[in-house]
C-alpha positions in Angstrom: 58.1 -9.6 -46.5 57.6 -8.5 -50.0 56.0 -10.8 -52.6 59.3 -11.0 -54.5 60.1 -14.3 -52.8 56.9 -15.9 -54.0 57.0 -17.2 -57.5 53.7 -17.0 -59.1 53.3 -19.0 -62.3 51.4 -17.2 -65.1 48.5 -19.4 -66.4 48.6 -20.0 -70.1 45.3 -18.6 -71.5 44.3 -19.9 -74.9 42.8 -17.2 -77.2 39.8 -19.4 -77.8 38.9 -19.5 -74.1 37.4 -16.8 -71.9 40.2 -15.3 -70.0 39.7 -14.3 -66.4 40.0 -11.5 -63.9 40.7 -11.8 -60.2 39.3 -9.0 -58.0 41.2 -8.6 -54.7 39.3 -6.7 -51.9 41.2 -5.9 -48.7 38.7 -5.7 -45.9 38.3 -4.6 -42.3 34.8 -4.8 -40.7 32.5 -2.6 -42.8 30.0 -5.4 -43.4 27.1 -3.7 -45.3 29.4 -1.7 -47.5 31.6 -4.7 -48.4 28.5 -6.7 -49.3 27.4 -3.9 -51.6 30.8 -3.6 -53.2 30.8 -7.4 -53.9 27.3 -7.3 -55.3 28.2 -4.6 -57.8 31.3 -6.6 -58.9 29.3 -9.9 -59.4 26.7 -8.0 -61.4 29.2 -6.4 -63.6 28.6 -6.5 -67.4 30.3 -9.5 -69.0 31.0 -11.3 -65.7 31.0 -15.1 -66.5 30.2 -14.3 -70.1 32.9 -12.4 -72.0 35.3 -13.1 -69.2 35.6 -15.4 -66.1 35.8 -13.7 -62.7 36.6 -14.4 -59.1 36.5 -12.2 -56.0 39.0 -12.8 -53.3 38.2 -11.1 -49.9 41.3 -10.8 -47.7 40.0 -9.9 -44.2 41.7 -8.2 -41.3 38.6 -8.2 -39.1 39.6 -9.7 -35.7 36.4 -11.7 -35.3 34.3 -13.7 -37.8 31.5 -11.2 -38.2 32.4 -10.2 -41.8 33.2 -13.8 -42.8 29.8 -15.1 -41.6 28.0 -12.3 -43.3 29.8 -12.9 -46.6 29.2 -16.6 -46.6 25.6 -16.1 -45.8 25.2 -13.8 -48.7 27.6 -15.3 -51.3 27.7 -19.0 -50.5 26.4 -19.8 -54.0 29.3 -17.8 -55.5 31.7 -19.8 -53.2 30.3 -23.1 -54.5 30.8 -21.8 -58.1 34.4 -20.8 -57.2 33.7 -17.2 -57.9 34.2 -16.1 -54.3 37.0 -16.9 -52.0 37.7 -15.7 -48.4 41.1 -15.6 -46.8 42.3 -14.3 -43.4 46.0 -13.6 -43.3 47.7 -14.0 -39.9 49.2 -10.6 -40.1 46.9 -7.5 -40.2 47.3 -4.8 -42.8 46.2 -3.5 -46.3 49.4 -4.6 -48.0 49.3 -8.0 -46.4 45.7 -8.5 -47.5 46.4 -7.4 -51.1 49.5 -9.6 -51.4 47.7 -12.6 -49.9 44.8 -12.1 -52.4 47.2 -11.8 -55.3 48.8 -15.1 -54.3 45.4 -16.8 -54.2 44.3 -15.4 -57.5 44.2 -17.8 -60.5 43.7 -15.4 -63.3 46.3 -13.3 -65.1 44.6 -9.9 -64.7 44.4 -8.5 -61.1 42.1 -5.8 -60.0 42.6 -4.3 -56.5 39.4 -2.7 -55.3 39.1 -1.2 -51.8 36.0 -2.3 -49.8 34.7 1.3 -49.8 34.8 1.5 -53.6 31.7 0.9 -55.8 32.2 0.0 -59.4 29.8 0.9 -62.2 28.2 -1.8 -64.4 30.9 -1.6 -67.0 33.9 -0.6 -64.9 35.6 -4.0 -65.0 34.9 -4.6 -68.7 36.3 -1.1 -69.5 39.4 -1.9 -67.4 40.0 -5.1 -69.4 39.5 -3.2 -72.7 41.9 -0.4 -71.5 44.6 -2.9 -70.6 44.2 -4.5 -74.1 44.2 -1.1 -75.8 47.3 0.5 -74.1 50.2 -1.7 -75.2 52.8 0.2 -73.2 50.9 0.0 -69.9 51.4 -2.5 -67.1 48.8 -1.0 -64.6 46.0 1.6 -64.9 43.3 3.4 -63.0 40.5 5.7 -63.8 38.2 8.4 -62.2 37.6 7.9 -58.5 34.5 10.0 -57.7 33.3 10.9 -54.2 29.9 9.5 -53.3 28.2 11.1 -50.4 29.6 13.7 -48.0 30.4 17.4 -48.7 32.4 16.5 -51.9 29.7 14.3 -53.4 30.2 14.0 -57.2 33.7 15.6 -57.1 36.9 13.8 -58.2 38.9 12.2 -55.4 41.5 11.1 -58.0 43.0 12.3 -60.2 43.7 15.7 -58.5 45.6 18.7 -59.7 48.8 17.4 -58.1 48.5 14.1 -59.9 50.6 14.8 -63.0 49.7 13.1 -66.3 51.3 13.2 -69.7 49.9 12.1 -73.0 52.1 9.9 -75.3 51.0 8.0 -78.3 47.4 8.2 -77.3 47.9 7.1 -73.7 47.7 9.3 -70.5 50.6 8.2 -68.3 50.6 8.9 -64.6 53.4 8.9 -62.0 51.4 7.4 -59.2 48.3 5.2 -58.6 46.7 5.6 -55.2 45.4 2.0 -54.8 41.7 2.7 -54.4 41.1 0.9 -57.7 43.8 -0.5 -60.0 44.0 -3.1 -62.8 47.3 -4.8 -63.6 48.9 -8.0 -64.7 49.6 -10.6 -62.1 52.9 -11.5 -63.6 54.2 -7.9 -63.4 52.8 -7.5 -59.9 54.7 -10.6 -58.8 57.9 -9.5 -60.6 58.2 -6.1 -58.8 57.6 -7.7 -55.4 54.0 -6.8 -54.7 53.1 -4.3 -51.9 55.5 -3.4 -49.2 54.3 -5.2 -46.0 57.2 -3.9 -43.9 56.9 -0.1 -44.1 53.8 0.7 -46.1 51.4 -1.9 -44.7 48.6 0.4 -43.5 48.9 3.3 -46.0 51.1 4.7 -48.7 51.3 1.2 -50.3 50.1 2.5 -53.7 52.7 5.2 -54.0 55.5 2.8 -53.1 54.3 0.2 -55.6 54.0 2.8 -58.3 57.6 3.9 -58.2 58.8 0.3 -58.2 56.7 -0.3 -61.4 58.3 2.6 -63.1 61.8 1.7 -62.0 61.3 -1.8 -63.3 60.1 -0.4 -66.7 56.4 -1.0 -66.3 54.5 2.2 -67.0 51.3 3.3 -65.2 48.3 5.0 -66.9 44.9 6.7 -66.5 41.9 5.9 -68.7 39.0 8.3 -68.5 36.5 5.7 -69.5 36.9 3.9 -66.1 34.7 5.2 -63.2 34.5 4.1 -59.6 32.9 5.7 -56.6 34.6 6.3 -53.2 32.1 6.2 -50.4 32.7 9.2 -48.2 31.0 8.0 -45.1 32.0 4.3 -45.1 32.8 3.2 -41.6 36.4 2.8 -40.5 37.8 5.0 -43.3 40.8 7.2 -42.5 38.7 10.3 -43.2 36.4 9.4 -40.4 38.7 7.9 -37.8 41.8 10.1 -38.1 41.7 13.7 -36.8 44.6 14.9 -39.0 45.1 12.6 -42.1 47.8 15.1 -43.3 50.0 13.8 -40.5 50.1 10.4 -42.2 50.8 12.1 -45.5 53.8 13.8 -44.0 55.1 10.5 -42.6 54.6 8.7 -45.9 56.2 11.4 -48.0 59.3 11.5 -45.7 59.7 7.7 -45.8 59.2 7.5 -49.6 61.7 10.4 -50.1 64.2 8.5 -48.0 63.6 5.1 -49.6 64.0 6.5 -53.1 66.9 9.0 -52.4 64.9 12.2 -52.8 66.5 13.9 -49.7 69.9 14.3 -51.2 69.0 17.1 -53.6 66.1 19.3 -54.4 63.5 17.8 -56.7 61.0 20.2 -58.3 57.8 18.1 -58.4 58.3 16.5 -55.0 58.6 19.9 -53.4 55.5 21.0 -55.4 53.6 18.0 -54.1 54.5 18.9 -50.5 53.3 22.4 -51.1 50.0 21.3 -52.6 49.3 19.0 -49.6 50.2 21.5 -46.9 49.9 25.1 -48.3 46.1 24.9 -47.8 46.8 25.2 -44.1 48.6 28.5 -44.5 51.4 29.2 -42.1 50.3 26.3 -39.9 51.0 24.0 -42.7 54.7 23.9 -41.8 53.6 22.9 -38.2 51.4 20.2 -39.6 54.4 18.6 -41.3 56.3 18.7 -38.0 53.4 17.4 -36.1 53.1 14.4 -38.5 56.7 13.6 -38.2 56.6 14.0 -34.5 53.6 11.8 -34.0 55.1 9.1 -36.1 58.6 9.5 -34.9 58.9 6.0 -33.3 57.5 4.4 -36.5 59.8 6.4 -38.7 62.9 5.3 -36.6 61.9 1.7 -36.9 61.0 2.1 -40.6 64.5 3.5 -41.4 66.1 0.2 -40.3 63.7 -1.7 -42.6 64.2 0.6 -45.5 68.0 0.4 -45.2 67.7 -3.4 -45.6 65.3 -3.0 -48.5 67.7 -0.5 -50.3 70.4 -3.1 -50.5 68.0 -5.4 -52.4 66.1 -2.8 -54.5 66.8 -3.2 -58.2 66.1 -0.5 -60.7 66.2 -0.8 -64.5 65.5 2.9 -64.8 66.7 5.4 -62.3 63.4 7.2 -61.7 62.8 9.1 -58.5 59.4 9.2 -56.7 57.1 11.8 -58.3 59.8 12.8 -60.8 59.1 10.4 -63.6 58.1 12.9 -66.2 61.1 15.3 -65.5 63.5 12.6 -66.7 62.4 13.0 -70.3 65.0 11.0 -72.0 64.7 8.2 -69.5 60.9 8.4 -69.7 60.8 7.9 -73.5 63.4 5.1 -73.3 61.2 3.4 -70.7 58.1 3.6 -72.9 60.0 2.6 -76.0 61.1 -0.7 -74.3 57.8 -1.3 -72.4 55.8 -2.7 -75.3 58.5 -5.4 -75.9 58.7 -6.2 -72.2 54.9 -6.7 -72.0 54.5 -8.5 -75.3 54.6 -12.1 -74.1 52.3 -11.3 -71.1 49.7 -9.6 -73.4 49.9 -12.3 -76.0 49.1 -15.0 -73.4 46.1 -13.1 -72.3 44.7 -11.3 -75.4 46.2 -13.4 -78.1 
């Protein structure tokens, strides 16, 4: 179920008080790396001083190994109500993130994967960026590979991630959920992550298009840096032989959910090419392999998407990966975004 049914009440933050940030970390095993990720967050600049903070770990590990390790290490944080642990009955990234968001008590949400390491000032810069960009409902920054053959290179943004500058802000069409800062009220309003179809991957792309369609723009801020651990255990890069198969499946389902299959769309086609042209002629076969290997899942997902389509509401008729090509609609969305976010921002930033 989407989070749309759950009404989250926005806490009223007085301007004289320190406002807060809830960091949600979806987890599966990966004990040592998760502990390191949490340590870096708790030692962030300004934590407990210029802003209040809490970390909510939502765990899909089948046993209690991660839970025991976390409470052994962070029991003092638990007693101070800076650390919370939850274990949703259903397994999945989207389930974990939604459950963490429901548990969160602060108006700013940060979703941070367990194989992501923040820098000392990452969270503080995320808060400052949200305050600075009045038209923005969610934002991300540089995701840099740490370790592996791409050490030091950008994981995101990539050349296929289109950005456009407007009134001093770099807007993006898509945020890929490794690290994202947003407003809890907005996240709740758009329905949270899709637990039905994009529970294990593709959840960021699906959420991104629903933000835009609801009139809540996404942005990139170059001051924000996080590091993506290349050799973290249980990552897709390590456990999946052909991750491009999953990309093919996700793009097909997203295209169907947001009516991209009815006519040619320039940037969506370009994105497909950038993902699969690197394989040369076999790239076409890779797409077919991906669809073939996920055929049962795709068939089941179609039924779920058909039900979702009847309930999907859109203030702006954006299509996935085609935001910037609808120039008139894009500018209209931005013009109205500041007013739409005004009350939320006033409650947080004064």
